C-alpha positions as semicolon CSV with decimal commas, in nm:
position;residue;x (nm);y (nm);z (nm)
1;X;-0,011;-0,004;0,010
2;X;0,120;0,356;-0,101
3;X;-0,034;0,492;0,241
4;X;0,039;0,284;0,539
5;X;-0,207;0,452;0,748
6;X;-0,567;0,328;0,620
7;X;-0,831;0,577;0,718
8;X;-1,144;0,392;0,603
9;X;-1,270;0,087;0,415
10;X;-1,560;0,159;0,156
11;X;-1,755;-0,070;-0,099
12;X;-1,843;0,082;-0,459
13;X;-1,874;-0,048;-0,827
14;X;-1,533;-0,107;-1,000
15;X;-1,410;0,047;-1,295
16;X;-1,627;-0,173;-1,517
17;X;-1,939;0,051;-1,396
18;X;-2,241;0,047;-1,194
19;X;-2,480;-0,167;-1,428
20;X;-2,202;-0,464;-1,398
21;X;-2,160;-0,411;-1,041
22;X;-2,519;-0,450;-0,995
23;X;-2,562;-0,741;-1,208
24;X;-2,287;-0,900;-1,035
25;X;-2,418;-0,826;-0,696
26;X;-2,757;-0,991;-0,814
27;X;-2,579;-1,310;-0,941
28;X;-2,374;-1,384;-0,647
29;X;-2,677;-1,310;-0,400
30;X;-2,892;-1,535;-0,587
31;X;-2,645;-1,818;-0,619
32;X;-2,550;-1,804;-0,243
33;X;-2,916;-1,798;-0,146
34;X;-3,035;-2,084;-0,365
35;X;-2,729;-2,293;-0,270
36;X;-2,769;-2,274;0,118
37;X;-3,136;-2,325;0,071
38;X;-3,070;-2,663;-0,176
39;X;-2,800;-2,815;0,062
40;X;-2,952;-2,709;0,407
41;X;-3,279;-2,898;0,329
42;X;-3,072;-3,200;0,166
43;X;-3,056;-3,490;0,411
44;X;-2,700;-3,604;0,312
45;X;-2,548;-3,241;0,240
46;X;-2,684;-3,054;0,503
47;X;-2,393;-3,100;0,757
48;X;-2,195;-2,936;0,507
49;X;-2,413;-2,637;0,438
50;X;-2,115;-2,379;0,584
51;X;-1,863;-2,536;0,346
52;X;-2,071;-2,498;0,055
53;X;-2,151;-2,110;0,166
54;X;-1,784;-2,072;0,249
55;X;-1,627;-2,190;-0,090
56;X;-1,889;-1,965;-0,263
57;X;-1,806;-1,662;-0,078
58;X;-1,425;-1,746;-0,134
59;X;-1,482;-1,768;-0,507
60;X;-1,696;-1,424;-0,513
61;X;-1,376;-1,268;-0,347
62;X;-1,150;-1,387;-0,603
63;X;-1,321;-1,318;-0,926
64;X;-1,642;-1,119;-0,877
65;X;-1,513;-0,838;-0,636
66;X;-1,322;-0,647;-0,887
67;X;-1,658;-0,564;-1,046
68;X;-1,880;-0,478;-0,737
69;X;-1,664;-0,465;-0,454
70;X;-1,890;-0,774;-0,327
71;X;-2,131;-0,665;-0,078
72;X;-2,439;-0,912;-0,052
73;X;-2,485;-0,709;0,282
74;X;-2,650;-0,353;0,286
75;X;-2,601;-0,315;0,661
76;X;-2,179;-0,372;0,606
77;X;-2,204;-0,136;0,323
78;X;-2,384;0,125;0,497
79;X;-2,158;0,093;0,781
80;X;-1,835;0,160;0,567
81;X;-1,993;0,433;0,369
82;X;-2,118;0,650;0,674
83;X;-1,763;0,720;0,822
84;X;-1,601;0,746;0,501
85;X;-1,851;0,954;0,304
86;X;-1,827;0,737;0,001
87;X;-2,220;0,658;-0,120
88;X;-2,078;0,567;-0,495
89;X;-2,319;0,316;-0,619
90;X;-2,481;0,265;-0,267
91;X;-2,827;0,184;-0,422
92;X;-2,674;-0,121;-0,591
93;X;-2,615;-0,291;-0,239
94;X;-2,939;-0,190;-0,067
95;X;-3,180;-0,292;-0,350
96;X;-2,992;-0,576;-0,542
97;X;-2,891;-0,850;-0,284
98;X;-3,229;-0,877;-0,127
99;X;-3,379;-0,922;-0,471
100;X;-3,145;-1,177;-0,592
101;X;-3,216;-1,356;-0,243
102;X;-3,583;-1,340;-0,319
103;X;-3,571;-1,449;-0,620
104;X;-3,364;-1,779;-0,527
105;X;-3,641;-1,844;-0,249
106;X;-3,924;-1,812;-0,494
107;X;-3,727;-2,043;-0,737
108;X;-3,649;-2,292;-0,469
109;X;-3,992;-2,305;-0,351
110;X;-4,152;-2,350;-0,686
111;X;-3,901;-2,595;-0,809
112;X;-3,907;-2,832;-0,504
113;X;-4,198;-3,049;-0,377
114;X;-4,198;-3,016;0,014
115;X;-4,448;-2,972;0,301
116;X;-4,194;-2,697;0,454
117;X;-3,866;-2,544;0,431
118;X;-3,593;-2,585;0,710
119;X;-3,555;-2,248;0,877
120;X;-3,523;-2,107;1,213
121;X;-3,732;-1,820;1,356
122;X;-3,500;-1,676;1,602
123;X;-3,684;-1,309;1,668
124;X;-4,003;-1,366;1,911
125;X;-4,087;-1,013;2,016
126;X;-4,442;-1,037;1,837
127;X;-4,561;-1,283;2,063
128;X;-4,828;-1,593;1,965
129;X;-5,179;-1,660;1,984
130;X;-5,119;-1,822;2,337
131;X;-4,896;-1,532;2,443
132;X;-4,920;-1,187;2,278
133;X;-4,635;-1,049;2,438
134;X;-4,281;-0,999;2,365
135;X;-4,086;-1,307;2,438
136;X;-3,741;-1,249;2,350
137;X;-3,459;-1,367;2,131
138;X;-3,317;-1,692;2,065
139;X;-2,959;-1,741;1,879
140;X;-2,688;-1,982;1,825
141;X;-2,389;-2,021;2,020
142;X;-2,034;-2,189;1,967
143;X;-2,026;-2,565;1,988
144;X;-2,031;-2,686;2,334
145;X;-1,760;-2,950;2,454
146;X;-1,704;-3,164;2,725
147;X;-1,495;-2,920;2,907
148;X;-1,790;-2,646;2,880
149;X;-2,046;-2,879;3,010
150;X;-1,849;-3,009;3,312
151;X;-1,864;-2,642;3,463
152;X;-2,238;-2,733;3,503
153;X;-2,245;-3,086;3,539
154;X;-2,254;-3,293;3,861
155;X;-1,917;-3,377;3,992
156;X;-1,959;-3,763;3,935
157;X;-2,060;-3,701;3,566
158;X;-1,788;-3,947;3,356
159;X;-1,610;-3,754;3,081
160;X;-1,750;-3,981;2,821
161;X;-2,067;-3,921;2,900
162;X;-2,011;-3,523;2,852
163;X;-1,819;-3,589;2,524
164;X;-2,139;-3,788;2,384
165;X;-2,404;-3,519;2,481
166;X;-2,174;-3,242;2,341
167;X;-2,099;-3,425;1,990
168;X;-2,480;-3,474;1,986
169;X;-2,615;-3,142;2,094
170;X;-2,767;-2,852;1,943
171;X;-2,642;-2,496;2,127
172;X;-2,874;-2,220;2,182
173;X;-2,870;-1,884;2,351
174;X;-3,209;-1,772;2,474
175;X;-3,261;-1,367;2,601
176;X;-3,593;-1,231;2,759
177;X;-3,610;-0,873;2,847
178;X;-3,580;-0,771;3,183
179;X;-3,868;-0,535;3,252
180;X;-3,809;-0,206;3,468
181;X;-3,799;-0,248;3,848
182;X;-3,680;0,041;4,062
183;X;-3,557;-0,247;4,300
184;X;-3,312;-0,358;4,038
185;X;-3,000;-0,122;4,037
186;X;-2,677;-0,054;4,120
187;X;-2,562;0,141;4,424
188;X;-2,258;0,199;4,666
189;X;-2,247;0,060;4,995
190;X;-2,099;0,216;5,299
191;X;-1,747;0,066;5,214
192;X;-1,789;0,221;4,882
193;X;-1,806;-0,116;4,711
194;X;-2,034;-0,142;4,393
195;X;-2,345;-0,342;4,475
196;X;-2,580;-0,502;4,247
197;X;-2,940;-0,557;4,336
198;X;-3,133;-0,801;4,099
199;X;-3,458;-1,000;4,107
200;X;-3,556;-1,170;3,810
201;X;-3,907;-1,082;3,625
202;X;-4,088;-1,130;3,287
203;X;-4,040;-1,515;3,369
204;X;-4,366;-1,609;3,219
205;X;-4,273;-1,479;2,882
206;X;-3,914;-1,671;2,915
207;X;-4,091;-2,000;2,996
208;X;-4,325;-1,931;2,653
209;X;-3,989;-1,864;2,477
210;X;-3,849;-2,181;2,573
211;X;-4,176;-2,374;2,500
212;X;-4,148;-2,232;2,133
213;X;-3,804;-2,354;2,075
214;X;-3,901;-2,695;2,191
215;X;-4,184;-2,705;1,986
216;X;-4,003;-2,612;1,692
217;X;-3,683;-2,872;1,778
218;X;-3,962;-3,164;1,820
219;X;-4,146;-3,089;1,489
220;X;-3,824;-3,122;1,279
221;X;-3,883;-3,438;1,082
222;X;-3,656;-3,707;1,191
223;X;-3,527;-3,839;0,858
224;X;-3,397;-3,450;0,787
225;X;-3,126;-3,547;1,071
226;X;-3,015;-3,854;0,851
227;X;-3,087;-4,127;1,107
228;X;-3,235;-4,079;1,462
229;X;-3,433;-4,272;1,780
230;X;-3,803;-4,261;1,766
231;X;-4,075;-4,392;1,960
232;X;-4,004;-4,570;2,288
233;X;-3,620;-4,527;2,216
234;X;-3,613;-4,151;2,135
235;X;-3,347;-3,983;2,333
236;X;-3,441;-3,618;2,266
237;X;-3,347;-3,405;2,587
238;X;-3,347;-3,034;2,654
239;X;-3,121;-2,908;2,935
240;X;-3,070;-2,553;3,031
241;X;-2,891;-2,329;3,275
242;X;-2,977;-1,972;3,369
243;X;-2,648;-1,741;3,356
244;X;-2,583;-1,622;3,734
245;X;-2,555;-1,262;3,845
246;X;-2,179;-1,314;3,833
247;X;-2,230;-1,334;3,454
248;X;-2,383;-1,009;3,436
249;X;-2,327;-0,810;3,100
250;X;-2,482;-0,516;2,907
251;X;-2,605;-0,321;3,199
252;X;-2,831;-0,058;3,116
253;X;-3,116;0,173;3,246
254;X;-2,940;0,284;3,559
255;X;-2,991;0,655;3,432
256;X;-3,285;0,608;3,237
257;X;-3,407;0,906;3,000
258;X;-3,775;1,054;2,951
259;X;-3,999;1,349;2,979
260;X;-4,055;1,369;3,341
261;X;-3,769;1,452;3,589
262;X;-3,996;1,230;3,878
263;X;-3,936;0,898;3,681
264;X;-3,623;0,986;3,475
265;X;-3,280;1,112;3,514
266;X;-3,221;1,246;3,157
267;X;-3,444;1,432;2,912
268;X;-3,509;1,291;2,564
269;X;-3,168;1,426;2,431
270;X;-2,993;1,229;2,709
271;X;-2,895;1,537;2,911
272;X;-2,940;1,549;3,271
273;X;-3,267;1,750;3,411
274;X;-3,100;1,932;3,694
275;X;-2,757;1,981;3,474
276;X;-2,730;2,191;3,178
277;X;-2,394;2,059;3,086
278;X;-2,410;1,690;3,163
279;X;-2,500;1,448;2,879
280;X;-2,502;1,042;2,920
281;X;-2,484;0,831;2,601
282;X;-2,389;0,489;2,733
283;X;-2,642;0,241;2,802
284;X;-2,730;0,409;3,117
285;X;-3,053;0,613;2,938
286;X;-3,240;0,293;2,831
287;X;-3,569;0,291;2,970
288;X;-3,610;-0,082;2,949
289;X;-3,360;-0,380;2,863
290;X;-3,399;-0,534;2,546
291;X;-3,360;-0,912;2,486
292;X;-3,058;-0,833;2,193
293;X;-2,712;-0,677;2,221
294;X;-2,767;-0,295;2,300
295;X;-2,438;-0,194;2,106
296;X;-2,571;-0,080;1,801
297;X;-2,857;0,101;1,955
298;X;-2,635;0,264;2,195
299;X;-2,383;0,393;1,893
300;X;-2,706;0,499;1,718
301;X;-2,821;0,692;2,023
302;X;-2,486;0,869;2,067
303;X;-2,476;0,994;1,678
304;X;-2,838;1,128;1,727
305;X;-2,725;1,315;2,051
306;X;-2,400;1,414;1,904
307;X;-2,628;1,569;1,616
308;X;-2,827;1,758;1,881
309;X;-2,504;1,885;2,054
310;X;-2,386;2,019;1,728
311;X;-2,701;2,223;1,668
312;X;-2,695;2,332;2,024
313;X;-2,339;2,443;2,027
314;X;-2,393;2,640;1,678
315;X;-2,716;2,835;1,825
316;X;-2,515;2,929;2,130
317;X;-2,205;3,028;1,888
318;X;-2,423;3,233;1,701
319;X;-2,599;3,398;2,022
320;X;-2,231;3,451;2,163
321;X;-2,134;3,622;1,841
322;X;-2,430;3,803;1,834
323;X;-2,397;3,930;2,195
324;X;-2,041;4,027;2,132
325;X;-2,115;4,243;1,861
326;X;-2,402;4,439;2,036
327;X;-2,166;4,501;2,330
328;X;-1,875;4,601;2,094
329;X;-2,122;4,871;1,960
330;X;-2,238;4,982;2,286
331;X;-1,893;5,024;2,400
332;X;-1,807;5,221;2,106
333;X;-2,079;5,461;2,155
334;X;-1,995;5,522;2,519
335;X;-1,655;5,601;2,447
336;X;-1,751;5,835;2,162
337;X;-1,977;5,994;2,414
338;X;-1,695;6,017;2,642
339;X;-1,446;6,179;2,437
340;X;-1,681;6,430;2,237
341;X;-1,648;6,708;2,542
342;X;-1,258;6,657;2,532
343;X;-1,244;6,709;2,177
344;X;-1,461;7,030;2,176
């Protein structure tokens, strides 16, 4: 590289132009989605879905990237365009990849005869008929091994049992929302030590979330796994463990924002109600916890507050400039009057 200090990275069409870049994005998005749908729904090939997808991406990087920059991901393109200010051909990466993937999904549905397509619903914030309230979010976690299982297993559990369980497990992480509770707080004790006070709530929503996951897993056709035990010899088992308070992460809501100073510490712009020069833009402003990682929300809010501060500083600068001008004119008038008698 000519310049060793990289300032930013951006995705935009190559020297062949926008039309060829758009065509390339459509083709690679279409092929990737069609491959994933076909392989993941194939009894023999489904364990190798990741390998097929990885091979395609590696191929795209080598042969297609010079034409479109290879995005297939509108969020990634936006995240690189925002700090760099490079919006060349931005419409391509917002419009074309979703169209390519939708076309692949439609082709797959119309060209295969099946009762259902294997997929996984992870977002459960819209509730169900049985529980019309937000339940939470489900995501995969890294594959468990015997060492990880040992931490929560009885001391007498033999190692070979844990190894067998790890080899035949599907591992999920379930998160439900903690509802606002004034008794759940971070305080300092008389010794100046940090104290976390917490009692779980919203438990019914979490139980419904677990039931939804168990229902989905129990209704996957057995032959789709290749082979499994059924009937009296079925050996499906659901094991779970809650993260203890020591595993707390993503604390938020300790300095919540709102319109009413009686129920919030910050105003809607994250400025302290009682202090004009104090703003808080970390996770403290949350009025309620979410069931997803709050990082992107914190970033978005910080950018929003930053825009507000820029507007406020510009207004303050204009007011100060105007006041200084008026003061200068007033002092000048007084000076002329004071000198006038001496001049006469």
